[in-house]
DOPAMAR-300954 format. One line per 2 residues: their letters; for each residue x negated, y negated, z negated of C-alpha. Coordinates in steps of 0.5 Angstrom, whole numbers, plus 500, padded with zeros to 3 digits. Last residue first. Layout:
BEGIN
A	X Y Z ~ ...
END
This chain:
BEGIN
RR	906 630 130 ~ 901 635 129
VL	898 636 136 ~ 895 643 138
MR	893 643 145 ~ 895 649 148
SA	889 653 150 ~ 885 651 156
GG	883 656 162 ~ 878 654 168
SE	873 660 167 ~ 867 656 165
AA	871 651 160 ~ 875 657 157
KA	868 660 156 ~ 865 655 153
AS	871 654 148 ~ 871 661 147
AT	864 660 144 ~ 866 655 140
PE	866 647 140 ~ 866 644 133
PA	872 640 132 ~ 872 633 129
PV	873 632 122 ~ 879 629 119
PD	876 623 115 ~ 872 623 109
CQ	875 619 103 ~ 874 612 101
MD	878 609 095 ~ 881 602 094
SR	881 600 101 ~ 879 592 102
RG	882 586 102 ~ 879 583 095
AK	879 586 088 ~ 880 594 087
RE	886 598 086 ~ 884 604 082
PL	887 610 086 ~ 894 611 084
KG	897 616 079 ~ 905 617 079
TA	903 624 076 ~ 905 630 080
LY	906 626 087 ~ 900 622 086
DA	895 627 084 ~ 898 632 090
IA	897 625 095 ~ 889 624 092
ND	888 632 093 ~ 890 631 100
TC	885 625 101 ~ 879 628 098
AV	881 635 100 ~ 881 633 108
GS	885 639 110 ~ 891 637 114
LS	895 634 109 ~ 894 627 111
GS	892 626 119 ~ 897 620 121
HT	892 617 127 ~ 886 620 127
TG	880 616 129 ~ 876 617 123
GV	870 612 120 ~ 872 612 113
GE	878 616 112 ~ 881 610 107
IL	885 611 102 ~ 889 605 100
AS	893 603 093 ~ 900 600 092
NP	903 596 086 ~ 901 589 089
YR	905 591 096 ~ 904 585 101
SR	897 585 100 ~ 897 593 101
VE	901 592 107 ~ 896 587 111
LG	890 592 109 ~ 894 598 112
GE	896 594 118 ~ 889 592 119
YP	887 599 120 ~ 890 600 127
TA	896 604 127 ~ 896 608 134
AD	888 607 134 ~ 886 609 127
LT	879 607 127 ~ 878 606 120
EG	883 612 118 ~ 889 610 114
IL	893 612 107 ~ 897 608 103
LL	900 610 096 ~ 906 606 094
SP	909 604 087 ~ 914 600 084
VK	916 596 089 ~ 919 589 087
RG	913 585 090 ~ 914 589 097
DI	916 584 101 ~ 917 585 109
KV	920 580 113 ~ 926 584 116
PK	926 583 124 ~ 930 579 128
GA	935 582 132 ~ 935 584 140
KA	942 585 144 ~ 943 592 147
GW	942 592 155 ~ 934 593 155
NL	932 588 161 ~ 925 587 159
CP	925 592 154 ~ 925 597 160
AN	917 595 160 ~ 915 599 154
FW	912 605 158 ~ 910 600 163
AN	905 596 159 ~ 902 603 156
GW	901 605 162 ~ 898 598 164
TE	893 598 158 ~ 891 605 157
FP	884 606 159 ~ 882 599 162
AR	881 596 155 ~ 877 589 156
YH	880 588 163 ~ 886 591 162
TI	887 586 155 ~ 887 580 160
WN	891 583 165 ~ 896 586 160
DV	897 579 157 ~ 898 575 164
KW	903 580 167 ~ 907 580 160
KT	907 573 160 ~ 909 573 167
WS	915 577 166 ~ 918 573 162
KP	923 575 157 ~ 918 576 151
WQ	921 582 147 ~ 926 580 142
VD	926 584 135 ~ 928 590 132
TC	932 591 139 ~ 927 593 144
QT	923 597 139 ~ 929 601 137
AL	932 603 143 ~ 925 603 146
YI	923 609 142 ~ 930 612 142
AY	930 613 149 ~ 923 616 149
GN	924 621 144 ~ 931 623 148
DA	927 623 154 ~ 928 631 155
GP	935 630 155 ~ 937 634 161
GQ	930 636 165 ~ 923 634 164
GN	918 634 158 ~ 912 630 157
SD	907 631 152 ~ 906 639 153
DY	907 638 160 ~ 901 633 161
LK	897 638 157 ~ 899 643 162
KI	898 639 168 ~ 891 638 165
PQ	890 646 164 ~ 893 647 171
ID	888 642 175 ~ 883 648 177
GN	878 645 181 ~ 872 649 178
HV	867 645 175 ~ 871 638 175
YA	877 641 174 ~ 876 646 169
AF	871 641 165 ~ 877 636 164
AS	881 642 161 ~ 876 644 156
AI	875 637 154 ~ 882 636 153
DA	882 643 149 ~ 876 641 145
WG	879 635 143 ~ 886 637 141
YV	885 636 133 ~ 881 629 134
YY	887 626 134 ~ 890 619 137
GA	885 617 142 ~ 885 624 145
QL	892 625 145 ~ 891 620 152
FA	887 625 155 ~ 893 628 159
DT	896 621 159 ~ 891 619 164
WE	891 624 168 ~ 898 624 169
DP	897 617 171 ~ 892 618 176
GI	896 623 180 ~ 898 631 178
IG	903 632 183 ~ 901 634 190
DA	897 640 188 ~ 892 635 185
PK	894 628 187 ~ 890 625 193
QR	887 618 193 ~ 889 616 186
LE	887 623 184 ~ 880 621 187
NQ	881 615 182 ~ 882 619 176
KA	876 624 178 ~ 871 617 178
YY	874 614 172 ~ 873 620 168
LK	866 622 171 ~ 864 615 169
EV	866 616 162 ~ 862 622 161
EA	856 618 163 ~ 858 613 159
GS	858 618 153 ~ 852 620 155
TG	849 627 157 ~ 855 628 162
LK	860 633 163 ~ 856 640 162
YT	862 642 157 ~ 859 647 153
EN	851 644 153 ~ 854 637 154
NK	857 638 146 ~ 854 631 144
AI	857 628 151 ~ 864 630 150
WD	863 627 143 ~ 861 621 146
FY	867 621 151 ~ 871 622 144
VK	868 615 141 ~ 870 612 148
IN	877 614 148 ~ 877 611 141
KD	874 605 143 ~ 880 604 149
FA	885 606 144 ~ 884 600 140
ID	884 595 145 ~ 891 598 148
QD	893 599 140 ~ 893 591 139
LN	897 590 145 ~ 902 595 143
AD	902 591 136 ~ 903 585 140
YW	910 587 143 ~ 912 590 137
VR	912 589 131 ~ 906 585 129
RP	906 582 123 ~ 909 588 120
DV	903 592 121 ~ 905 599 122
TG	901 604 117 ~ 898 610 119
DF	900 615 112 ~ 905 611 108
VM	906 615 101 ~ 912 613 097
RR	914 613 090 ~ 921 611 086
VR	925 606 091 ~ 932 605 090
EP	930 598 086 ~ 927 596 092
YL	932 596 097 ~ 932 591 102
TS	924 591 102 ~ 923 598 101
YV	928 600 106 ~ 924 596 111
QG	917 598 109 ~ 919 605 109
LY	922 604 116 ~ 915 601 118
TG	911 607 115 ~ 916 612 119
YS	913 608 125 ~ 906 612 123
FG	908 617 118 ~ 912 616 112
FF	913 620 105 ~ 919 617 101
NI	921 618 094 ~ 928 616 093
QE	932 613 087 ~ 939 614 083
QG	941 620 087 ~ 947 623 088
LA	945 627 095 ~ 950 623 099
KR	948 617 096 ~ 941 617 098
IS	943 620 105 ~ 947 613 105
EM	941 609 103 ~ 937 613 109
DS	942 611 113 ~ 942 604 112
AN	934 604 113 ~ 936 607 120
DT	940 602 121 ~ 935 596 119
TK	930 600 124 ~ 934 598 129
LH	939 603 133 ~ 946 600 133
DL	947 596 139 ~ 945 602 143
VE	951 606 141 ~ 955 601 144
GN	954 604 151 ~ 950 610 151
AA	949 613 158 ~ 950 606 162
EC	946 602 158 ~ 940 607 158
AN	941 608 165 ~ 940 600 166
AY	934 601 162 ~ 931 606 166
DK	933 603 173 ~ 930 596 170
AR	923 600 168 ~ 923 604 175
KL	924 597 178 ~ 919 594 175
WA	914 600 177 ~ 915 599 184
QE	915 592 184 ~ 908 592 181
LE	906 598 185 ~ 908 594 192
SN	905 587 189 ~ 898 590 189
VP	892 593 184 ~ 898 594 179
VY	895 599 175 ~ 899 604 173
YP	899 608 180 ~ 906 610 182
RN	909 617 179 ~ 906 623 181
YS	910 628 177 ~ 917 627 173
FY	916 623 167 ~ 923 619 168
NG	926 626 169 ~ 931 627 163
DC	934 620 165 ~ 938 616 159
SV	938 620 153 ~ 941 619 146
QP	944 625 142 ~ 951 623 139
ES	950 626 134 ~ 944 628 130
SG	940 635 132 ~ 935 631 136
VG	935 623 135 ~ 941 619 136
RP	940 617 129 ~ 934 619 125
DF	933 627 125 ~ 933 628 117
GI	928 632 113 ~ 929 632 105
WD	924 635 100 ~ 927 636 094
YA	921 635 089 ~ 917 638 084
DG	914 644 088 ~ 910 638 092
AK	905 638 087 ~ 903 646 088
NP	896 645 088 ~ 895 642 094
VA	901 639 098 ~ 903 643 105
GG	909 646 102 ~ 912 640 101
LR	912 638 108 ~ 917 644 110
SL	923 639 109 ~ 919 636 115
GI	923 640 120 ~ 929 635 121
GS	924 630 122 ~ 925 629 130
GG	921 623 132 ~ 924 617 136
PG	921 611 133 ~ 916 615 133
GP	915 616 126 ~ 915 623 122
NV	920 621 117 ~ 921 624 110
LM	925 623 105 ~ 923 626 098
VG	928 627 093 ~ 927 627 085
QF	922 629 080 ~ 925 636 077
KD	921 638 071 ~ 927 639 067
DA	930 642 073 ~ 925 648 072
VK	920 648 079 ~ 921 650 086
HK	925 644 088 ~ 930 645 094
IR	928 645 101 ~ 933 640 105
SV	935 639 112 ~ 939 633 115
AI	942 632 122 ~ 945 625 122
KI	952 624 124 ~ 956 619 128
KK	962 615 126 ~ 967 609 129
GD	970 605 124 ~ 971 605 117
PE	965 602 115 ~ 965 596 120
AY	959 592 118 ~ 955 599 118
DL	956 600 125 ~ 956 607 127
PV	958 609 121 ~ 956 615 117
EL	957 623 117 ~ 952 627 114
MG	951 634 118 ~ 948 640 114
CE	942 644 113 ~ 939 649 108
AG	931 651 108 ~ 928 657 105
AQ	922 656 109 ~ 924 663 113
QL	931 659 115 ~ 927 652 117
RE	922 656 121 ~ 928 660 124
SA	931 653 126 ~ 939 653 126
CK	939 652 119 ~ 944 656 115
GW	950 651 111 ~ 950 645 107
PI	956 640 107 ~ 953 633 105
PD	957 630 100 ~ 961 625 103
PQ	959 618 104 ~ 961 612 100
FG	962 606 104 ~ 966 600 101
PQ	962 595 104 ~ 956 597 106
KP	952 591 107 ~ 945 591 110
AA	940 589 104 ~ 939 581 105
NA	932 578 108 ~ 930 572 109
VT	928 572 117 ~ 922 574 121
AS	921 570 127 ~ 915 566 127
SL	910 571 123 ~ 912 576 128
AL	909 572 134 ~ 912 573 141
GA	908 574 146 ~ 907 596 141
AV	904 607 140 ~ 906 611 142
VT	908 615 143 ~ 909 620 142
VV	910 626 143 ~ 909 626 137
IR	908 620 137 ~ 909 618 143
KM	907 613 147 ~ 905 606 144
END
């Protein structure tokens, strides 16, 4: 699925038939040098007291003396006496393809100063952001007024198949052998190199979204190196990655209906309909208008869909998206919608870095179906149940049909030797459906699951919900997990991230055609 930050996000071979026995990737003779710490380029990291450096690792761990690449790393050191130090905490924001170097600042968001006892380690995974080389294929791939996502005729279908194949070919041409070494197992090996470079016997880990899968793989391969872990928005290891995307399509369609209900509930502000069904009808009517005539010649039905997609991920931007919707309906002003699209889809050299890494990892973690017929049948069946995002998501992933690097086989996730894990997920999380948390809980007997009951927000911890955030703080401070309950269920129930309340400024924005920048945490 598209953009996790970005991301995502958000993902037919059944994984259960494609898993393999596990062996930690070999690192024969490889011992990384200590990270040479220095000043961070980011002012926000500087202000937080972080230090930054580059860690040199092998491109291919099977050839430790061969070609090297560099991983960008940041660190904010513990603020307690050394005898109270609880170790290093690596953080991954998801994606795959999300930049994590700024997440050394995350410790400051943990209540009760429970994060102060750790060294917080942010890093850009291989190929991402400030790491070298940075992977990119075509920075203008998300240009405006693309072919309509839903392939209602053969011309549209062939246009999208060509676009996807051309992008895959551009990735191979631009990145060569690097594409063969961007699997989750490679990222797990890099985490192990970070541990070694920091001189630590064990690590702690906080993973969001795809980061939870990275944590699963690392803890399966290196269970003795794990101390404490937090997974927020947990990937179902049975479903990576083709099936997971079909699951997401259904879940996003449910969540956009929840969002339309919220808009209807606030009809006094937005004046877009008195029922969710009425708002939904208006949404698709405007999408069809843009299909017939793109606004300003550039915002067509695909850009319209993508501008609304974040509403299925998070509640944070609900008011801004509704204001943009209202601005277009009432005033014909497409600029707020365009801004929402632009905020999630950069253009220009390197702008596709997150997307390129997303594909490079997901297309090679596991073999995707090679038959377009299977994709076509599965996505049409899903589209009839869930039209909001299905075909947009299908084309987002379609370069996997022709990806230039060989796919591997996924690690069989086994958490029986892992000493401790705290899982967090909201009931209606669309990017990582709740069942994933239940499945991982069943594979990690020393785990507990906190459920944000009824919520739709993806990876929303440490955003102000006291019940969840205080439980994280208790766990990081003492190792205490919520009491594990019998059965396949959550162990602790909390309120979800709350939906916003429209304000007078939101109403004014809706009437005037303005919309503030949508705030998306990840």
